[in-house]
C-alpha positions as CSV (number, residue, x, y, z in Angstrom):
1,M,-45.4,-42.9,-67.7
2,K,-42.3,-40.9,-68.0
3,R,-43.6,-38.5,-65.3
4,S,-44.3,-41.3,-62.9
5,K,-40.8,-42.8,-63.4
6,K,-39.2,-39.4,-62.6
7,L,-41.3,-39.1,-59.4
8,C,-40.2,-42.5,-58.4
9,I,-36.5,-41.7,-59.0
10,L,-36.8,-38.4,-57.0
11,L,-38.6,-40.2,-54.2
12,G,-35.8,-42.8,-54.1
13,I,-33.1,-40.1,-53.9
14,L,-35.0,-38.4,-51.1
15,I,-35.3,-41.6,-49.1
16,A,-31.6,-42.3,-49.7
17,V,-30.6,-38.8,-48.4
18,C,-32.8,-39.1,-45.4
19,L,-31.4,-42.5,-44.6
20,A,-27.8,-41.1,-45.0
21,A,-28.6,-38.2,-42.7
22,L,-30.2,-40.4,-40.1
23,A,-27.2,-42.7,-40.3
24,A,-24.8,-39.8,-39.9
25,M,-26.7,-38.4,-37.0
26,L,-26.8,-41.8,-35.3
27,S,-23.1,-42.2,-36.0
28,E,-22.4,-38.7,-34.5
29,E,-24.4,-39.5,-31.4
30,K,-22.5,-42.7,-31.1
31,K,-19.1,-41.0,-31.4
32,E,-19.8,-37.8,-29.3
33,Q,-21.1,-38.8,-25.9
34,I,-21.4,-36.1,-23.3
35,K,-21.2,-37.1,-19.7
36,T,-20.8,-35.5,-16.4
37,S,-17.2,-35.6,-15.2
38,G,-15.8,-33.8,-12.2
39,E,-12.6,-35.7,-12.6
40,T,-9.1,-34.3,-12.8
41,V,-8.0,-34.5,-16.4
42,L,-4.6,-32.9,-16.1
43,S,-2.1,-32.7,-13.2
44,I,1.3,-31.0,-13.6
45,E,3.5,-30.4,-10.7
46,T,4.4,-26.8,-10.7
47,A,8.1,-27.3,-9.6
48,K,8.7,-29.6,-12.6
49,V,7.7,-27.1,-15.3
50,T,10.8,-25.9,-17.2
51,A,9.0,-23.7,-19.8
52,L,5.7,-22.0,-20.3
53,C,4.4,-20.5,-23.5
54,W,0.9,-19.2,-24.4
55,E,-0.5,-17.6,-27.5
56,Q,-3.5,-15.2,-27.2
57,D,-4.9,-12.5,-29.5
58,G,-2.0,-12.8,-31.8
59,T,0.6,-12.4,-29.1
60,T,3.0,-15.1,-27.9
61,W,4.5,-15.1,-24.4
62,S,7.3,-17.4,-23.7
63,F,9.2,-18.1,-20.4
64,R,11.7,-20.7,-19.3
65,C,12.9,-21.7,-15.8
66,G,16.5,-22.3,-15.0
67,D,18.8,-22.5,-12.0
68,D,18.4,-18.7,-11.4
69,G,14.6,-18.8,-11.7
70,W,12.3,-17.7,-14.5
71,Q,13.4,-15.8,-17.5
72,Y,11.4,-14.0,-20.2
73,D,12.6,-15.2,-23.6
74,D,12.1,-11.9,-25.3
75,N,14.2,-10.0,-22.8
76,A,16.6,-11.8,-20.5
77,E,17.0,-8.6,-18.4
78,F,13.3,-8.5,-17.4
79,P,13.1,-9.6,-13.8
80,V,10.4,-12.3,-13.7
81,S,8.4,-12.9,-10.6
82,D,8.5,-16.5,-9.4
83,S,5.2,-16.1,-7.6
84,A,3.5,-14.6,-10.6
85,M,4.7,-17.6,-12.7
86,D,3.4,-20.0,-10.0
87,A,0.0,-18.3,-10.3
88,L,0.0,-19.0,-14.1
89,L,0.8,-22.7,-13.5
90,E,-1.6,-23.2,-10.7
91,P,-4.7,-24.0,-12.8
92,F,-2.8,-27.0,-14.2
93,R,-1.7,-28.4,-10.9
94,S,-5.1,-30.1,-10.8
95,L,-7.2,-29.3,-13.9
96,S,-10.8,-30.6,-13.5
97,A,-13.6,-31.0,-16.0
98,A,-17.3,-30.4,-15.2
99,F,-18.3,-32.4,-18.4
100,T,-16.5,-34.6,-20.9
101,I,-17.4,-34.8,-24.6
102,E,-15.8,-38.1,-25.7
103,N,-14.5,-38.7,-29.2
104,A,-15.1,-35.1,-30.3
105,E,-14.5,-34.6,-34.0
106,D,-15.9,-31.3,-35.0
107,L,-13.7,-29.0,-32.8
108,G,-15.1,-25.9,-34.6
109,R,-18.3,-26.4,-32.6
110,Y,-16.4,-25.5,-29.5
111,G,-14.1,-22.8,-30.8
112,L,-11.2,-25.2,-30.6
113,D,-10.3,-25.1,-34.3
114,E,-9.1,-21.5,-33.7
115,P,-8.5,-21.5,-30.0
116,T,-8.9,-18.4,-27.9
117,C,-5.6,-19.3,-26.2
118,T,-3.1,-22.1,-26.6
119,I,-1.0,-22.9,-23.6
120,T,2.1,-25.1,-23.7
121,L,3.8,-26.4,-20.6
122,T,7.1,-28.3,-20.7
123,T,8.7,-30.6,-18.2
124,D,11.8,-32.6,-18.4
125,D,9.7,-35.6,-19.4
126,E,6.8,-34.3,-21.5
127,T,5.2,-31.3,-23.3
128,Y,1.5,-30.5,-22.6
129,T,-0.6,-28.4,-24.9
130,V,-3.9,-27.0,-23.7
131,K,-6.3,-25.3,-26.1
132,L,-9.0,-23.1,-24.7
133,G,-12.1,-22.4,-26.9
134,D,-15.5,-20.8,-26.5
135,H,-17.8,-20.7,-23.6
136,S,-20.7,-23.1,-23.6
137,T,-24.0,-21.3,-24.2
138,M,-25.8,-23.0,-21.3
139,D,-23.5,-22.6,-18.3
140,S,-20.7,-20.3,-19.7
141,Q,-18.0,-22.8,-18.9
142,R,-14.9,-22.9,-21.1
143,Y,-14.4,-25.6,-23.7
144,M,-10.8,-27.1,-23.6
145,D,-8.8,-29.6,-25.5
146,I,-5.7,-31.3,-23.8
147,G,-5.0,-33.5,-26.8
148,D,-6.5,-36.8,-25.8
149,G,-9.4,-36.8,-28.3
150,N,-11.9,-35.4,-25.9
151,V,-13.3,-32.0,-25.3
152,Y,-13.8,-30.9,-21.8
153,L,-15.8,-28.1,-20.0
154,A,-13.5,-26.7,-17.5
155,A,-14.7,-26.7,-13.9
156,S,-12.7,-23.5,-13.4
157,D,-11.6,-21.4,-16.3
158,P,-7.7,-21.5,-16.7
159,L,-7.9,-18.4,-18.9
160,D,-8.7,-16.3,-15.8
161,A,-5.1,-16.6,-14.6
162,Y,-3.8,-15.4,-18.0
163,D,-5.5,-12.0,-18.0
164,V,-2.1,-10.4,-17.4
165,E,0.2,-7.8,-18.9
166,L,4.0,-8.0,-18.8
167,E,4.0,-5.5,-15.8
168,D,2.0,-8.0,-13.8
169,L,4.8,-10.6,-14.1
170,I,7.7,-8.3,-12.9
171,A,9.6,-9.3,-9.7
172,N,8.8,-6.0,-7.9
173,D,11.1,-5.0,-4.9
174,D,9.7,-6.2,-1.6
175,V,8.9,-3.7,1.2
176,P,9.2,-5.3,4.6
177,Y,6.5,-5.3,7.2
178,F,8.9,-3.7,9.8
179,D,7.8,-5.7,12.8
180,E,10.4,-3.8,14.9
181,V,12.2,-0.6,13.8
182,S,15.3,0.4,15.7
183,Q,16.4,3.4,13.7
184,I,15.3,5.6,10.8
185,R,18.0,7.7,9.0
186,F,17.0,10.5,6.7
187,A,19.4,12.1,4.1
188,G,18.8,14.8,1.5
189,S,16.1,17.4,2.2
190,E,16.1,16.1,5.8
191,D,19.3,15.1,7.6
192,Y,18.8,13.5,11.0
193,S,18.0,10.1,12.7
194,V,15.2,8.7,14.6
195,I,16.0,6.0,17.3
196,Y,13.8,3.6,19.2
197,D,14.3,3.9,22.9
198,E,11.7,2.7,25.4
199,D,13.6,4.3,28.2
200,G,13.9,7.8,26.7
201,E,13.0,10.8,28.7
202,S,9.7,12.6,27.9
203,I,6.6,13.8,29.8
204,C,4.6,11.6,27.4
205,A,4.7,8.0,28.6
206,D,3.9,6.8,25.1
207,D,7.0,8.2,23.6
208,I,9.4,5.6,22.3
209,Y,11.0,7.4,19.3
210,F,13.6,10.2,19.8
211,T,16.0,12.2,17.8
212,V,19.7,11.4,18.4
213,D,20.0,14.4,20.7
214,G,17.0,13.1,22.8
215,K,14.1,15.1,21.5
216,P,10.9,13.1,21.8
217,L,8.8,12.3,18.7
218,D,5.1,11.6,18.5
219,T,4.8,7.8,18.5
220,S,1.6,7.8,16.4
221,R,3.2,10.1,13.8
222,V,6.4,8.0,13.5
223,N,4.3,4.8,13.3
224,S,2.1,6.4,10.5
225,Y,5.3,7.3,8.6
226,I,6.4,3.7,8.9
227,S,3.0,2.6,7.6
228,V,3.4,4.8,4.6
229,L,6.6,3.0,3.8
230,R,5.1,-0.4,4.6
231,Y,2.1,0.0,2.3
232,L,3.8,1.9,-0.5
233,E,2.7,0.6,-3.8
234,L,5.8,-0.3,-5.8
235,T,4.0,-1.7,-8.8
236,D,4.0,0.9,-11.5
237,Y,7.5,0.6,-12.9
238,V,8.9,2.9,-15.6
239,T,12.0,1.0,-16.2
240,Y,13.5,-2.3,-15.0
241,K,17.0,-1.8,-16.2
242,V,18.0,1.7,-15.3
243,T,21.7,2.6,-15.7
244,D,23.8,5.0,-13.6
245,E,23.6,7.5,-16.5
246,E,19.8,7.3,-16.7
247,L,19.2,7.9,-13.0
248,S,19.3,11.7,-13.5
249,A,16.2,11.6,-15.7
250,Y,14.3,10.6,-12.6
251,G,16.1,12.8,-10.2
252,L,17.5,9.7,-8.5
253,D,21.2,10.4,-9.2
254,D,20.9,12.8,-6.3
255,P,17.7,11.8,-4.5
256,E,15.6,14.5,-2.8
257,L,15.2,12.2,0.2
258,S,16.8,8.8,1.1
259,V,15.2,6.9,3.9
260,S,17.1,4.0,5.6
261,V,15.2,1.9,8.1
262,D,16.9,-0.6,10.4
263,Y,14.3,-3.2,11.3
264,T,13.7,-6.7,12.4
265,D,11.1,-9.1,10.8
266,D,10.6,-12.6,12.2
267,G,13.8,-12.4,14.1
268,T,15.9,-11.3,11.1
269,S,17.5,-7.9,11.1
270,D,18.1,-5.9,7.9
271,T,18.1,-2.4,6.5
272,F,15.6,-1.1,3.9
273,V,16.6,1.9,1.8
274,L,14.2,4.0,-0.3
275,H,15.2,6.9,-2.5
276,I,12.6,9.4,-3.5
277,S,12.6,12.3,-6.0
278,R,10.2,14.4,-8.0
279,D,10.6,14.6,-11.8
280,P,13.4,17.1,-12.1
281,A,11.9,19.3,-14.9
282,E,8.5,19.3,-13.2
283,K,10.0,20.2,-9.9
284,K,11.8,23.2,-11.4
285,A,8.7,24.4,-13.1
286,A,6.5,24.0,-10.0
287,A,9.0,25.7,-7.6
288,D,6.7,28.8,-7.3
289,A,3.4,27.0,-7.8
290,E,0.7,27.6,-5.2
291,D,-2.1,25.2,-4.1
292,E,-0.7,22.4,-6.3
293,E,-2.8,19.3,-6.4
294,A,-1.2,15.9,-5.6
295,S,-2.4,14.6,-8.9
296,D,-0.2,17.2,-10.6
297,I,3.0,15.6,-9.1
298,T,5.1,13.1,-10.9
299,A,7.5,11.3,-8.5
300,Y,9.7,8.3,-8.6
301,A,11.1,5.8,-6.1
302,R,14.0,3.3,-6.0
303,V,14.8,0.6,-3.5
304,G,18.4,0.5,-2.6
305,N,20.5,-0.2,-5.7
306,S,17.7,-1.9,-7.6
307,K,17.5,-1.5,-11.4
308,I,13.8,-0.9,-11.1
309,I,12.5,2.7,-11.0
310,Y,8.9,3.1,-9.9
311,Q,6.4,6.0,-10.4
312,I,4.6,6.7,-7.2
313,S,1.5,8.8,-6.6
314,G,1.6,12.5,-5.7
315,S,0.1,11.8,-2.4
316,S,2.6,9.1,-1.5
317,Y,5.4,11.5,-2.5
318,R,4.1,14.1,-0.1
319,S,3.6,11.7,2.7
320,L,7.1,10.4,2.3
321,M,8.7,13.9,2.0
322,A,6.9,14.9,5.3
323,A,9.8,13.4,7.2
324,G,11.2,16.4,9.1
325,Y,11.5,16.8,12.9
326,N,8.5,19.2,12.8
327,D,6.5,16.6,10.9
328,L,7.1,13.8,13.4
329,R,7.2,15.7,16.7
330,H,4.2,16.3,18.9
331,Q,1.9,18.9,17.5
332,E,0.3,19.6,20.9
333,I,2.0,22.2,23.0
334,F,1.5,20.1,26.1
335,S,2.1,16.4,25.1
336,G,1.9,14.9,28.6
337,D,-0.9,13.2,30.4
338,F,-3.0,15.6,32.4
339,D,-3.3,12.9,35.2
340,D,0.3,13.7,35.9
341,V,-0.4,17.3,36.6
342,T,-0.5,17.9,40.4
343,G,-0.8,21.7,40.3
344,I,-1.0,24.7,38.0
345,D,0.2,28.3,38.6
346,V,-1.7,30.6,36.1
347,T,-0.8,34.2,35.4
348,L,-3.6,36.1,33.6
349,D,-4.6,39.8,33.5
350,G,-1.9,40.6,36.0
351,E,-3.2,38.1,38.5
352,T,-1.7,34.7,39.5
353,Y,-4.0,31.7,40.5
354,T,-2.7,28.6,42.2
355,L,-4.6,25.4,41.4
356,T,-3.8,22.2,43.1
357,A,-5.1,18.6,42.8
358,Q,-5.9,16.4,45.8
359,K,-6.0,12.7,45.4
360,D,-8.4,10.4,47.2
361,G,-7.6,7.0,45.8
362,K,-8.3,7.2,42.1
363,E,-10.4,10.3,42.4
364,R,-8.9,13.8,42.1
365,T,-10.4,17.0,43.5
366,W,-9.1,20.4,42.1
367,L,-8.9,23.5,44.3
368,C,-8.3,27.1,43.7
369,G,-7.0,28.3,47.0
370,E,-9.5,26.7,49.3
371,A,-12.5,26.5,46.9
372,E,-13.2,23.4,45.0
373,I,-13.4,23.9,41.2
374,E,-14.2,22.1,38.0
375,I,-11.1,21.6,36.0
376,G,-12.6,20.0,32.8
377,D,-12.8,23.2,30.6
378,L,-9.2,24.2,31.5
379,Q,-7.9,20.7,30.8
380,D,-9.7,20.6,27.4
381,A,-8.4,24.0,26.4
382,L,-4.8,23.2,27.5
383,E,-4.8,19.9,25.6
384,A,-6.2,21.7,22.5
385,L,-3.3,24.0,22.1
386,T,-1.8,22.9,18.9
387,A,1.0,24.1,16.7
388,E,-0.1,25.9,13.6
389,E,3.5,26.6,12.5
390,F,6.7,25.8,14.4
391,T,9.1,28.7,14.9
392,S,12.1,29.8,16.8
393,E,11.2,33.5,16.5
394,K,11.6,35.4,19.8
395,A,8.5,36.8,21.5
396,A,7.9,40.5,20.7
397,G,4.4,41.0,21.8
398,Q,2.7,41.1,25.1
399,Q,2.3,38.0,27.3
400,E,-1.3,36.9,27.3
401,I,-1.2,34.0,29.7
402,S,1.3,31.8,31.4
403,L,0.8,28.4,33.0
404,T,3.4,26.6,35.1
405,L,2.4,22.9,35.3
406,H,3.7,20.9,38.2
407,L,4.1,17.3,37.2
408,D,4.3,14.0,38.9
409,H,7.2,13.2,36.6
410,E,10.8,12.4,37.7
411,D,12.4,13.5,34.5
412,E,10.6,16.8,34.2
413,P,8.8,17.9,37.4
414,E,7.8,21.3,36.0
415,L,6.8,22.8,32.6
416,T,6.0,26.5,31.8
417,I,3.8,27.5,28.9
418,A,3.5,31.1,28.0
419,L,1.4,32.6,25.1
420,Y,2.4,35.9,23.6
421,R,0.3,38.1,21.4
422,C,1.4,38.3,17.7
423,D,-1.7,39.5,15.8
424,G,-5.4,38.9,15.7
425,S,-5.1,35.4,14.4
426,K,-2.2,33.8,16.2
427,C,-0.2,33.7,19.4
428,L,3.4,32.5,20.0
429,A,3.8,29.6,22.3
430,V,7.0,29.7,24.4
431,V,7.8,26.5,26.5
432,D,10.3,26.8,29.3
433,G,11.5,30.0,27.9
434,K,12.0,28.7,24.3
435,S,9.9,29.7,21.3
436,V,8.1,26.6,20.0
437,A,5.2,27.4,17.7
438,Y,2.4,29.8,16.6
439,V,-1.0,28.6,17.8
440,P,-4.4,30.0,16.7
441,R,-5.4,32.9,18.8
442,G,-8.8,31.4,19.4
443,E,-7.3,28.5,21.3
444,M,-5.6,31.0,23.6
445,V,-8.9,32.9,24.1
446,T,-10.7,29.6,25.1
447,L,-7.9,28.8,27.6
448,A,-8.1,32.3,29.1
449,E,-11.8,32.1,29.4
450,A,-11.6,28.8,31.2
451,V,-9.2,30.4,33.7
452,R,-11.4,33.4,34.2
453,A,-14.4,31.1,34.9
454,I,-12.4,29.4,37.6
455,A,-11.3,32.8,39.0
456,L,-15.0,34.1,39.1
457,N,-16.1,31.0,41.0
C-alpha cells in the first residue's frame, strides 16, 4: 500500500513537471515569434551624427564630430578621415532586417548577452545603441539588438564596415589626378624644370614636354613619371605628427628629391609638392652596394608641409628618383617619324650612297641612284638604335657608319648620325657632331648590314 502511494505521488509530480514544461514552451512560442521582415529598422542621417563609439574585442574606439570635422578622442592630433567615418556610419543610414524575432527574452541564445560589438551613435536629439551578436546557424546572418525588445537578423552585416585599424581612418594626403600639367620642377639630386609646350621645336611631332632650354623630352616617359606620382600609394604612415626636429630621422629635413607639379584639375590650378628620401642610415650603408633589390630599400615621402610621413615601396622610390633629363629624354637615337625622311646619305666602308624617296600620293618609293630598293630593314635598324648609356665623351675610335637624314621638317631639315667604334660591345653615337650615347655594337652591325644589302642590290 505504501509502495502504491509513492508511485502515485511520483506520477503526479511527473505530470506536473510535464505540464509546467509544456506551459513554458507554449508561453515562449507565444512570446518569441519569428517573422520575415525586410523592413528598415533603423535610419540615422549621417550628417546628424555628432559622436560614434564602438567596443569590440576589449577595445573601445571613440570619435566625435565638431565644426572642424571628426576628432579621435584618444588623440586630438590624429587626422581623422571624414570619408572613412562616413563609411562607418553608412550601415545605419538605412539598417534593414531580413527577419524579426519579436519579444526576445533570452538574448544569450543570439550572442547578445555578451555582444561581439556594441556601437553607439549620438545625434543632437538621441543616442542609439546597436549590439551585434552571433551569426545564425542557418543563413549566417548577424543577430542584432537595437534596444526595442526585438532581435533582428541583419540583411547586411554592419560589422563588415568595422573591420578597421586606426591607420584605415587617417586622413591621408590627397594626390591629384593631374588632368593638365604645365610644369614640373625638380630640386635636390636633380635640378631642372620640365615645361609643357605644344609648339616646342622637335623632330618628333608627339613631343609636348621640354626642358627650359628647349631640349625635347619623350612624352610617354614624362607621362609615365606623372602616372607614378598620380598612383603613388600614400597609405602606410609612420607618423602623423612629425616635428621639424624629427624630419632628419627620415632624411626629409634635406630631401633627396623634391618634385613640384603645376597642374589643373577640373578647371582649378594648383601646385602639388612631394619630398622623397631614403632612410639616412640605410642610404649610407648601401652606398657601395651592388645589385640591391628594391625590397631592401626603406624610403619615405612627405606631401608639402604635411605632418604625415609615409613609407613608400622601394620600387616607387626608384621610379620617383628616375627623374633626370637622361631618364625622361628619348632613348632612341633617331626619335623622329621615318615618314618625314625624304633622303639619306650613307657613308660606309669608305663609300657614300644616296637614297631618295619619291612620293606618289600616299605611296613612297625608295631609290638608290636609279635603282628601286626595299628600305624596310634599314628603317627598322635605324629606329632600333637605342641609348645604352648617355655620355658626352668625345669620339676616339674609328667611324663605322654615318647617315645624314634629310627631313621634311621646317625646324630641323637635316640630321646626321655617326657611329664610332669603342670596343667589341658598344659604339658611340654622335648626333650633329655632338656625342650622345653608347649603343650596343650589335645594333650598329645590323644597320651596316642593311646598308650593304641595299648596296649589293
